[in-house]
C-alpha angles and dihedrals in degrees: 000000000000118000091246088065094051133086112224144139117246098181133005126189124192122195121190089339116152106302096353123093088182130344132169121190124186123197144162128233091276123095119285123218119201114197130179145113124294110287093021092121102257095132090043089060092048090049091053091052091049088061089068084077126062120278136036100310132250095304094043089220123164107266092236089063093059094072117105112261093235095039132098093267102266132088139195139198119192128179142178099224131187111218139166085268092055130260114335135175112235123191131178139166146101130270123235111278094018113146130200134053100278130094130210119252129193129187113198088342096308117123114239128209095233143354089256089087088070089074087072091062113025133040119191136180121187145186123201133177088252088066092060087090094050094118097043100037131080122308090244090072093053091048089051090050091053093044091055088055091052092049090058091070104017111050090175091065091081090059093050093048090048092052091051092050093049093048092047092048091051092049091049090051093051091049092048090050090054094247113162098176102137094200094057094044093045091053093057093040091055089052090049092050095048095048096033093059090047090052092049092047092050091050092049090050092049092050090050091050092046090050091055091051092047090053091048091052091046092053092046095049112013092173096048119156085234107065118225119255137216113225131190136161113233119201140115094248093047091051091050092049090056091064108021138053115267092243091057092048091050091052090048092052091051089053091049092052092048094047095046099048095111093046090050091045089056092045093048092229143056110274100190129062146065090301086073097051123109136211107231114207126188135190098246102203092046097038090225134122112272090234089067095053122104120264091259092047092049091052090051091047091049092051090047090055092046092049089049088050090051092047091050091052091048091050091054091048097052093260099319106135121212122248109268122217109194114180116197086342097164094062111117091008122117123216092269094053093044091055091046091051093051090048090052091051092051092046090053091049090226127157098235121189108205132181133201144146097230116060091194088068087070097049091117088063093058109133092012103069143045110246117209124186110214115206133150095345094312129110114207124187111230140163131251 
């Protein structure tokens, strides 16, 4: 694939971000390996890069917490980024003393209204150590994983999900305050129904598309080091959508919300809706739930899902793979699986930013990746 059909970061500059007073990293379209001791700042650099995409980044930290402890209170990340629209300069950050949850975003020097515009330029998929418990942790984490997949090819999904959350929050507040004004409650419940059904439909569509890619990968490499998964979305609205028209499901959800107001008032939250759904993942070859797999198997399953996610994004972008951010990715992987992962990355043609403590774990990438030693706020190119 030619470089003009690839998404990659040529240069990234961090200013007063986390542990970095100033750092500039230059790279090519090939993978980048960041090695260094614990606390050297490898994940901080990955987090900064993740902010070139919409959202709160791979750690989901409040933006005010990203500023360097000894700095003035603001931070900035700027990058020369190659996109399907050509090379663009992306900048984001907050200024010292800025309040609120938003961050400023500039594209080629022009101020943007929100970070959502970044979805038009950069696609990213990531894996972090916190995701190692994806299959055993709360359903909210699996929903978030699925929602990030949807955002990669439906930028409007974030707006829909935000409208649902705001309407549900408002309804919960009215219930908590003892309000029994049917007109007020019905208004928010109608918004929840409209957006909630759209959320459920988007999730069902994403799961179906992911299933197709998983089957494609399974056929192509039946003995892959990353076992194939079964995926399904489990929720009342999703089940209803599978057998009834969307309009009927929307009306049914409105009735449920109206009928269950007193129950929800007592619970202090809304107990029905897409915010209660779960992504059910199974270990395909073993026909067992992913949550029952060993730690190593779960890591392999997770990476298989992430690689399928990346392949789905590439398929919908005429072969242009998303940028991969893989933090401590070699943990729990044996030599065979490490080599298989690196081969997958090269096959995708993705610029993958990977971190690790042991440079020998990346020996299979020798000659195929840029190796940067991270130490005391400095990134030094080195050889393997």
